[in-house]
C-alpha positions in Angstrom: 146.9 135.6 102.8 150.7 135.4 100.6 152.9 138.3 101.7 154.0 140.2 98.4 156.4 142.6 99.7 159.8 142.1 98.8 162.9 143.3 100.3 164.8 145.9 98.4 168.3 145.1 97.8 170.9 147.5 98.0 172.9 148.1 94.6 176.2 145.8 95.3 178.7 148.1 93.0 179.8 150.4 96.3 179.6 147.7 98.2 181.9 145.8 96.4 183.9 148.9 96.4 183.6 148.9 100.3 185.5 145.4 100.4 188.1 146.4 97.7 189.1 149.1 100.1 189.4 147.4 103.3 191.6 144.7 101.4 193.8 148.0 100.3 193.7 149.1 104.1 195.1 145.7 105.5 197.6 145.6 102.8 198.8 149.1 103.6 198.9 147.7 107.0 200.9 144.7 105.4 203.4 146.9 103.5 203.8 149.5 106.9 203.9 147.6 110.0 204.5 144.3 108.5 208.0 145.4 106.7 206.5 144.5 103.0 207.8 148.0 102.4 211.2 147.7 103.3 212.0 144.6 102.3 210.9 145.5 98.6 212.6 149.4 98.8 216.1 147.9 99.6 216.0 144.0 99.3 213.9 143.1 96.0 215.0 143.2 92.2 213.5 146.1 90.3 210.9 144.0 88.3 209.3 143.1 92.3 210.1 146.6 93.2 207.7 148.1 90.6 204.9 146.0 91.0 204.9 146.8 95.1 205.3 150.3 93.8 202.2 149.9 92.0 199.8 148.1 94.1 201.3 150.0 96.9 199.9 153.5 95.3 196.9 151.6 93.8 195.8 151.7 97.2 196.7 154.9 99.1 193.2 156.5 97.7 191.5 154.1 99.9 190.5 156.2 103.5 189.5 158.9 101.7 187.7 156.8 99.1 186.0 155.8 102.5 184.8 159.0 103.1 183.4 159.8 99.3 181.1 157.3 99.2 180.1 158.0 103.0 179.0 161.8 101.6 177.8 160.0 98.4 174.9 158.6 100.5 174.5 160.9 103.2 174.0 164.4 101.6 170.6 163.7 100.7 169.6 162.6 103.7 167.1 165.2 104.9 168.0 165.1 108.5 169.1 166.8 111.7 171.2 166.2 114.4 168.7 164.9 116.5 167.1 162.5 113.7 170.9 160.7 113.7 171.3 159.8 116.9 170.6 156.4 116.5 173.8 156.4 113.6 176.1 158.2 116.2 175.2 155.4 118.5 175.5 152.4 116.0 179.2 153.5 115.3 180.1 154.8 118.7 178.9 152.0 121.0 181.3 149.3 118.9 184.1 152.0 118.9 183.5 151.5 122.6 183.0 147.8 122.9 186.0 147.3 121.0 188.5 150.1 122.8 187.5 148.4 125.8 186.9 144.4 125.1 190.6 144.2 123.3 192.7 145.2 125.8 191.3 143.4 128.8 190.3 140.1 127.2 194.0 140.1 125.3 195.4 140.5 129.0 193.5 137.7 130.4 194.6 135.7 128.1 198.3 136.4 128.5 198.7 138.3 124.8 200.0 141.5 126.2 200.1 143.3 129.8 198.1 147.0 130.2 199.9 150.0 131.9 197.4 152.6 133.8 197.1 154.8 131.0 196.3 152.3 128.6 193.6 150.9 130.8 191.8 154.4 131.2 192.4 155.0 127.3 190.5 152.0 126.5 187.1 153.9 128.1 187.8 157.4 125.9 187.9 155.7 122.3 186.9 159.0 121.1 189.2 161.5 122.9 192.1 159.1 123.0 192.3 158.5 119.1 192.6 154.9 119.4 191.2 155.0 115.7 191.9 158.2 113.9 189.6 157.3 111.1 187.1 156.4 113.1 187.0 159.7 115.6 187.0 161.7 111.8 184.4 159.8 110.7 181.9 159.8 113.4 183.2 163.7 113.6 182.2 164.2 110.3 179.1 162.4 110.9 177.8 164.5 113.5 178.4 167.4 111.0 176.6 165.8 108.1 173.2 167.3 108.8 174.6 170.7 108.7 176.6 170.1 105.8 173.8 168.4 103.6 171.5 171.6 104.1 174.6 174.1 102.6 175.4 171.4 99.8 171.6 170.5 99.1 170.9 174.3 98.9 174.1 175.5 96.1 173.6 175.3 92.6 175.6 173.6 89.9 178.3 176.3 89.6 178.5 176.9 93.0 179.1 173.4 94.7 181.5 172.8 91.6 183.5 176.4 93.0 183.4 175.2 96.5 184.9 171.5 95.4 187.4 173.2 93.2 188.4 175.8 95.9 188.9 173.2 98.5 190.8 170.5 95.8 193.1 173.9 95.4 193.5 174.6 98.9 193.7 170.8 100.6 195.5 169.3 97.5 197.4 171.4 95.2 198.4 173.9 97.4 199.4 171.3 100.1 201.5 169.2 97.7 203.6 172.2 96.7 204.3 173.4 100.0 205.7 169.9 100.4 208.1 170.0 97.7 211.2 170.7 98.5 211.6 172.9 95.0 208.6 175.1 95.8 208.2 174.8 99.7 209.9 178.4 100.3 207.6 180.2 98.2 204.0 178.2 98.7 203.7 177.3 102.5 201.4 176.2 104.6 202.5 177.0 108.5 200.1 178.9 110.9 197.6 178.9 107.2 195.9 175.1 107.8 197.7 171.9 108.4 195.9 169.0 107.3 198.3 166.3 108.5 199.0 164.3 105.3 195.3 164.0 104.9 194.4 162.5 108.1 192.8 165.3 109.7 189.1 167.0 109.3 189.7 169.1 106.6 190.0 166.2 104.4 187.7 164.7 105.6 185.0 167.6 105.6 186.7 168.1 102.2 186.3 164.5 101.0 182.6 164.6 102.0 181.5 167.8 100.2 183.1 165.7 97.1 180.9 163.0 97.8 178.0 164.9 98.0 178.8 166.7 94.2 179.1 163.5 93.0 175.8 162.2 94.2 174.1 165.8 93.3 175.8 166.8 90.2 177.4 163.6 88.4 174.4 161.8 86.8 174.4 157.5 87.1 174.7 155.7 84.1 173.3 152.3 83.5 176.9 150.8 82.5 180.0 151.0 84.5 182.8 152.9 81.9 185.5 151.2 82.2 187.4 154.7 80.9 187.6 155.1 84.8 189.3 152.4 85.2 192.0 153.3 82.3 192.1 156.5 84.0 192.9 155.0 87.3 195.7 152.9 86.3 197.1 156.2 84.1 196.5 158.0 87.4 198.6 155.4 89.6 201.7 155.3 86.8 202.0 159.1 86.9 202.3 159.0 90.6 204.8 156.4 90.6 207.2 158.2 87.9 207.1 161.9 89.6 208.0 159.4 92.8 210.8 158.0 90.8 212.0 161.1 88.8 211.0 164.3 91.2 213.2 164.9 93.8 210.9 164.8 97.0 208.2 163.7 95.5 208.5 160.1 96.8 207.0 160.7 100.4 204.5 163.2 98.9 203.3 160.3 96.8 201.6 158.6 99.5 200.0 161.3 101.4 196.0 160.6 101.3 195.4 164.2 100.1 197.8 164.0 96.8 195.7 165.6 94.3 196.5 162.6 91.7 195.2 160.4 94.9 192.7 162.2 95.0 191.3 161.8 91.8 192.1 157.9 91.5 189.4 158.1 94.3 187.0 159.7 91.9 187.8 157.0 89.0 187.0 154.0 91.7 183.8 155.8 92.8 182.4 156.4 89.5 183.3 153.1 87.8 181.4 150.8 90.7 178.7 153.6 91.5 177.6 152.1 87.8 178.6 148.6 88.6 174.9 147.8 88.1 174.4 144.3 90.1 172.4 142.6 93.4 174.4 140.4 95.6 173.2 139.8 98.9 176.4 137.9 99.6 178.4 141.1 98.8 176.4 143.0 100.7 176.7 141.0 103.9 180.7 141.2 103.5 180.6 144.9 103.3 178.7 145.3 106.0 181.5 144.0 108.5 184.0 146.7 107.3 184.5 148.9 109.7 184.3 145.9 112.2 187.5 144.5 110.7 189.1 148.0 110.3 188.8 148.6 114.4 189.7 144.7 115.5 193.4 144.6 112.7 194.1 148.1 113.6 193.7 148.1 117.3 197.2 149.6 118.6 197.9 146.5 120.9 196.3 144.0 118.1 198.3 145.8 115.2 201.7 145.3 117.2 200.6 141.6 118.2 199.5 140.7 114.6 202.5 142.3 112.5 205.2 141.8 114.6 204.3 138.1 116.1 201.5 136.1 114.1 203.2 137.8 110.6 206.7 138.9 111.7 207.8 136.7 108.5 206.6 139.2 106.1 209.7 141.2 107.5 212.2 138.2 106.7 213.9 138.1 103.3 213.7 134.6 103.1 209.6 135.1 102.4 210.2 136.6 99.5 212.5 133.8 97.7 209.5 132.5 96.8 207.6 133.6 93.3 204.5 132.9 95.6 204.9 135.7 97.9 202.7 138.3 96.2 199.9 135.2 96.6 200.6 134.5 99.8 200.4 138.4 100.9 197.2 138.9 99.1 196.4 135.2 101.1 196.8 137.0 104.5 195.0 140.3 103.5 192.3 137.8 103.1 192.8 135.9 106.5 193.0 139.0 108.4 189.6 140.5 106.5 187.7 136.7 107.0 188.8 136.0 111.2 188.2 139.9 111.8 184.6 139.8 109.7 184.0 136.9 111.6 184.6 138.2 115.1 182.3 141.3 114.3 179.0 139.3 113.3 179.6 137.6 116.3 179.3 141.2 118.2 176.6 142.0 115.4 174.8 139.0 117.0 175.4 140.1 120.3 174.2 143.6 120.1 171.4 142.4 118.8 170.4 139.7 121.4 171.5 142.3 124.4 168.9 145.0 122.3 165.8 142.5 122.1 166.7 141.6 125.7 166.4 145.4 126.9 163.5 145.3 124.7 161.7 142.8 126.7 163.1 143.9 130.0 161.6 147.3 129.3 157.6 146.0 128.0 158.0 143.7 131.3 159.0 146.6 133.3 156.1 148.7 131.6 153.3 146.4 132.4 154.1 145.3 135.4 154.0 149.4 136.6 150.4 149.6 134.9 149.2 147.0 136.8 150.7 147.9 139.9 
């Protein structure tokens, strides 16, 4: 008898966005840790410097977009905290795995030496904040069943009001509190600290925004390129402000900057309506969190950008007109290698899970017979 059941393939627009976001993350690390930012700002010609700024400012919204997407897909999940224990374990166990494996394997291979604190820290990836993003991601996941119940119960008007209030608090107010022209009038100290968008405030704010897009902004049959044009326009506005508005330069790249938040919304709305299905894209996108954890683990990060790709901080690397393509190749290489390692980790976990199930089955059969 033929099996007519077809496996449902998830829409790949958002999955393609996830891949793009991780490449943006790696590019940001090329700039910050690899030294591209310092070289571009102080040593490159004006056209090359402008190119750097535009690409860099295009990438800065990537972290928040991940949480918007998380909120978008999770808000309609009618589950309790007990129901998501499996999801929590699915996030935390890889964190624990990489947190222990990477430092001790690296020490065994002679890549680095661990002190006592680093050895202890490896067993507590959540509380020691080895990956701040993963810690906050997991905390939002734990809070999500409660957030969902509130968000679903809100009317569109109430949800809109909530998003606007949060936007004013965590983006607009934050922005003006950091500008030298307004910081004495608009202040945040002793009220709340968003840590430049790297706090639980900002992540919950983005989760709520993602839920709003899912519940109240209807999907379209075709992607609207006006969202990409709006994204590009916002990048240019952010660039011009960073060049001509005193004290705005450092604020232009913080995650909760209102312009970056709007950029992220544009990306989500475009890729959400990009209707196509691809098993390959979905397969590649599934390694994203693993890619992040591997290359952003602090020991790997130091080795990666200071040793293996240390030439990024050498001015001679940028004398070739092909250096932008070489940087792209570096980003793709880091993504690919870390993605292969993550797939090996997934396969290992599957084998261990199957072995555990078989052992548990044999044990139960033995106890039954006895």
